[in-house]
FIVEX-558664 format. One record per atom (N, C-alpha, C, O): residue in three letters; y, x, z. Coordinates in steps of 0.02 Angstrom, whole numbers, plus 50000, padded with zeros to 5 digits. Example, Ala and Ser with C-alpha at 12.3 -4.5 7.8 and 13.67 -1.06 7.14 Angstrom:
# FIVEX-558664
ALA497165066050390 ALA497755061550390 ALA498355066050390 ALA498345071250423 SER498885064250354 SER499475068450357 SER500025064550394 SER500575067050402 
***
This chain:
# FIVEX-558664
UNK493274787548906 UNK493924790548898 UNK494144794248961 UNK494444799648957 UNK493974791349019 UNK494174794449082 UNK493804801149091 UNK494094805949115 UNK493174801349073 UNK492784807549079 UNK493084812849033 UNK493104818749052 UNK493304810948975 UNK493604815648928 UNK494234818848959 UNK494344824848951 UNK494654814748993 UNK495254817349024 UNK495084822349079 UNK495404827549085 UNK494574820949119 UNK494374825449173 UNK494104831949143 UNK494284837349167 UNK493694831349093 UNK493414837349061 UNK493964841349026 UNK493964847449028 UNK494424837848995 UNK494964841148958 UNK495454844549006 UNK495694850048990 UNK495594841549063 UNK496074844349110 UNK495774849849154 UNK496134854149179 UNK495134849849162 UNK494814854749206 UNK494964861949187 UNK495124865849231 UNK494924863949123 UNK495084870949108 UNK495804872849125 UNK495934878449145 UNK496274868149117 UNK496964869649134 UNK497044870749209 UNK497414875149231 UNK496684866749248 UNK496704867649321 UNK496404874449340 UNK496664877849384 UNK495864876249307 UNK495554882649322 UNK496034888349305 UNK496074893249342 UNK496384887649249 UNK496864892849229 UNK497424893349280 UNK497624898849299 UNK497684887649302 UNK498224887649351 UNK498004890749417 UNK498364894649448 UNK497404888849439 UNK497154891449503 UNK497034898949498 UNK497194902649544 UNK496744901149443 UNK496614908349436 UNK497264912249431 UNK497304917849456 UNK497774909349400 UNK498424912649395 UNK498724913349465 UNK498984918649482 UNK498704908049505 UNK498954908349574 UNK498574913549615 UNK498874917249654 UNK497914913749606 UNK497504918549642 UNK497694925749624 UNK497744929949668 UNK497814926949561 UNK498004933749539 UNK498694935549566 UNK498804941249586 UNK499154930749567 UNK499814932049594 UNK499774933749668 UNK500114938349692 UNK499374929949705 UNK499304931149776 UNK498974937949789 UNK499174941549835 UNK498474939549750 UNK498134946049757 UNK498624951749744 UNK498614956849780 UNK499044950949693 UNK499544956049676 UNK500054956749732 UNK500244962349750 UNK500284951149760 UNK500774951449814 UNK500474954749876 UNK500804958749909 UNK499844953249891 UNK499514956549947 UNK499474964049937 UNK499594967849984 UNK499314966149877 UNK499264973249862 UNK499954976549870 UNK499994982149896 UNK500474973249847 UNK501144976149852 UNK501374976549924 UNK501704981349944 UNK501214971449964 UNK501404971650035 UNK501014977150071 UNK501294980750112 UNK500374977950055 UNK499984983350085 UNK500274990150066 UNK500304994650108 UNK500484990850004 UNK500804997149981 UNK501454998250017 UNK501605003950038 UNK501854993050026 UNK502494993650061 UNK502384995850133 UNK502755000050159 UNK501894992850166 UNK501744994650235 UNK501525001950240 UNK501735005650284 UNK501095003950193 UNK500845010850194 UNK501405015850182 UNK501435021050214 UNK501855014250135 UNK502405018850121 UNK502895019150180 UNK503175024450194 UNK503005013550214 UNK503445013550272 UNK503145017650329 UNK503495021350363 UNK502495017050337 UNK502145021050389 UNK502185028550371 UNK502295032650415 UNK502085030150308 UNK502115037150286 UNK502815039950297 UNK502895045750317 UNK503325035950283 UNK504015038050293 UNK504155039550367 UNK504455044650384 UNK503925035150410 UNK504025036050482 UNK503665042350507 UNK503935046250546 UNK503055043350485 UNK502665049250505 UNK502995055650480 UNK502975060750514 UNK503285055450421 UNK503615061450394 UNK504245063050433 UNK504385068950446 UNK504625057950452 UNK505215059150494 UNK505015062350561 UNK505335066950585 UNK504475059750589 UNK504225062350652 UNK504005069650643 UNK504125073850687 UNK503675071150588 UNK503445077950574 UNK504035082750570 UNK504015088250598 UNK504555080650535 UNK505135085050528 UNK505485086250595 UNK505705091850609 UNK505515081150637 UNK505825082150703 UNK505395086750746 UNK505655090650785 UNK504735086250740 UNK504295090750778 UNK504375097850754 UNK504405102450795 UNK504415098950688 UNK504515105750663 UNK505195108550684 UNK505255114450698 UNK505705104250687 UNK506355106550709 UNK506325108650782 UNK506615113750801 UNK505985104750824 UNK505905106650894 UNK505465112750902 UNK505555116650949 UNK504995113650856 UNK504555119550858 UNK504965126050848 UNK504825131150880 UNK505455125650804 UNK505865131650793 UNK506265133450855 UNK506455139250863 UNK506385128550898 UNK506745129850960 UNK506265131151018 UNK506485132551074 UNK505615130651005 UNK505105131951056 UNK505025126251106 UNK504875127551164 UNK505105120051084 UNK505075114351129 UNK504515109451113 UNK504585103551127 UNK503975111751083 UNK503435107151066 UNK502785109251100 UNK502705114951123 UNK502325104551104 UNK501665105951131 UNK501175106951074 UNK501335105751016 UNK500585109151091 UNK500065110251041 UNK499855103651007 UNK499725103550947 UNK499825098151045 UNK499625091751017 UNK500135089250966 UNK499945086750913 UNK500775090050982 UNK501295087850935 UNK501265092050871 UNK501335089350816 UNK501165098450878 UNK501135102750820 UNK500525101150777 UNK500555101350716 UNK499965099450809 UNK499365097550772 UNK499495091150733 UNK499285090550675 UNK499825086250764 UNK499985079950730 UNK500455081150671 UNK500385077950618 UNK500935085550679 UNK501405087150625 UNK501035090650567 UNK501175089250509 UNK500565095050583 UNK500185098450531 UNK499735093550493 UNK499645094250432 UNK499455088650527 UNK499055083450494 UNK499485079450445 UNK499265077750391 UNK500095077950466 UNK500545074250421 UNK500745078550361 UNK500815075950306 UNK500825085050372 UNK500985089450316 UNK500415089550265 UNK500535089850205 UNK499795089450290 UNK499215089050245 UNK499225082550206 UNK499055082450147 UNK499425076950239 UNK499475070550204 UNK499995070850149 UNK499895067950095 UNK500545074250161 UNK501065074950109 UNK500785078850050 UNK500915077149993 UNK500415084150064 UNK500115088050010 UNK499605083849970 UNK499555084549909 UNK499235079450005 UNK498775075049970 UNK499155070349922 UNK498945069249866 UNK499715067749946 UNK500115063349904 UNK500395066949844 UNK500425064149789 UNK500595073249853 UNK500845077149797 UNK500285078549747 UNK500405078649686 UNK499685079649772 UNK499115080749727 UNK498965074649685 UNK498795075349626 UNK499035068749714 UNK498935062649675 UNK499515061549626 UNK499425058449574 UNK500095064049644 UNK500675063449599 UNK500565067049533 UNK500825064949481 UNK500175072449535 UNK500015076049474 UNK499615071649427 UNK499735071549367 UNK499145067949455 UNK498735063449414 UNK499145057549388 UNK498975054649336 UNK499665055649424 UNK500085049949402 UNK500475051749338 UNK500645047249300 UNK500605058149327 UNK500985060249269 UNK500535060549207 UNK500765059649151 UNK499905061749217 UNK499435062449161 UNK499345055749124 UNK499435050449153 UNK499165056249061 UNK498995050049025 UNK498375046649056 UNK497965050049087 UNK498325040249048 UNK497775036249075 UNK497755036649151 UNK497205036649180 UNK498335036949184 UNK498375037249257 UNK498025031349291 UNK497705032349343 UNK498075025249265 UNK497725019749298 UNK496965020649299 UNK496625017349338 UNK496715024949256 UNK495995026349256 UNK495835032649296 UNK495335032849332 UNK496255037649291 UNK496095044049322 UNK496165043849398 UNK495755046849433 UNK496675040549424 UNK496775040449496 UNK496205037049533 UNK495945039949581 UNK495995030949513 UNK495415027949548 UNK494785032149539 UNK494365032449584 UNK494715035449482 UNK494135039749470 UNK494135045649518 UNK493615047349547 UNK494715048649528 UNK494775054349573 UNK494635052149645 UNK494295055649683 UNK494905046349664 UNK494785043849732 UNK494045042449743 UNK493775044049796 UNK493715039349694 UNK493005037749700 UNK492585044049702 UNK492125044649743 UNK492735048849658 UNK492365055249659 UNK492475058949725 UNK492005062049751 UNK493075058649751 UNK493205061849815 UNK492805058749871 UNK492555062249915 UNK492745052049871 UNK492355048849923 UNK491615050349916 UNK491255050849966 UNK491375051149853 UNK490665052849843 UNK490515059949868 UNK489985061249895 UNK490995064449858 UNK490895071349878 UNK491025072149953 UNK490765076749985 UNK491425067649982 UNK491575067950053 UNK492265070750067 UNK492405072850123 UNK492705070850016 UNK493385073250024 UNK493855067250025 UNK493815062849982 UNK494295067150074 UNK494775061650079 UNK495385063450037 UNK495765067950055 UNK495465060049981 UNK496005061649934 UNK496645057949952 UNK497185060649941 UNK496595051949978 UNK497185047949994 UNK497475050050061 UNK497105052050106 UNK498135049550068 UNK498445050750134 UNK498195045650185 UNK497945040250167 UNK498255047250248 UNK497965043150301 UNK498275036150304 UNK497925031350322 UNK498905035350287 UNK499215028750291 UNK498955024050237 UNK499035017950243 UNK498655026650184 UNK498385022450131 UNK497655020550143 UNK497365016850104 UNK497365022850197 UNK496675021250214 UNK496635015550264 UNK496125014550296 UNK497175011750271 UNK497175006350320 UNK496785000350294 UNK496734999250234 UNK496504996650340 UNK496134990650322 UNK496434984650357 UNK496174982150406 UNK497004982450331 UNK497324976550359 UNK496964970350335 UNK496714970050278 UNK496924965450379 UNK496594959250359 UNK497054955250313 UNK497654956250311 UNK496744950650277 UNK497124946550230 UNK497614942050267 UNK498164940750242 UNK497434939850326 UNK497874935550365 UNK498514939250385 UNK499054936450383 UNK498444945650404 UNK499024949550422 UNK499484950550363 UNK500094950150369 UNK499194951850304 UNK499594952850244 UNK499944946350224 UNK500524946450203 UNK499584940650229 UNK499884934250213 UNK500464932550261 UNK500974929750240 UNK500384934350325 UNK500924933250373 UNK501534937450355 UNK502094935150360 UNK501414943550334 UNK501964947950313 UNK502314945150251 UNK502924945450246 UNK501934942550204 UNK502224939450143 UNK502654933450162 UNK503204932650136 UNK502404929350208 UNK502784923550230 UNK503444925650264 UNK503964922450253 UNK503424930850304 UNK504024933350336 UNK504534935750284 UNK505134934250290 UNK504294939250234 UNK504754941650182 UNK505044935850142 UNK505624935950123 UNK504634930750129 UNK504894924850093 UNK505434921350134 UNK505934919050106 UNK505334920850200 UNK505824917550242 UNK506474921650245 UNK507024918750245 UNK506414928250247 UNK507014932450246 UNK507394931550180 UNK508004931150180 UNK507024931250126 UNK507324930450060 UNK507684923650056 UNK508244923250030 UNK507364918450081 UNK507674911850080 UNK508294911550123 UNK508794908450104 UNK508274914850181 UNK508874914750225 UNK509444918750192 UNK510024916750199 UNK509284924150157 UNK509814927950123 UNK510114923750067 UNK510724923750057 UNK509684920150030 UNK509924916049976 UNK510364910250002 UNK510864908549971 UNK510174907350059 UNK510574901950086 UNK511244904450113 UNK511734900850110 UNK511264910650139 UNK511894913450163 UNK512364915050105 UNK512974914450111 UNK512084917050048 UNK512494918549990 UNK512824912349961 UNK513374912749934 UNK512494906649968 UNK512764900449941 UNK513274897849987 UNK513574892549975 
***
């Protein structure tokens, strides 16, 4: 009887563990996306300030080169936005990224090519959870 309980409960444990694993994987992906979008936002603000200073003649060649690279990243993001509108976007976007890497063309903006370790992402998730808990405790 005891063996039957172990065998019977094992699939439920496997389901629970796999569900937790999928949730953690999804949270890591969302945190990585949040970090990439925040970095892209900061770089775009910097690009706009460089272009504003360029109109006044107060920039160097290196700053202008960095701003032009960011402008190319924005255009890459807009190009992927076209594929997001098309039907079957969850299939077409990874296909375009994979084909681009096979051909040697970088389709993703530079901030999305980061390789953060899992530990860094988990630390970021823990920080966000602590902020959320502190906000909830302040509301009560």
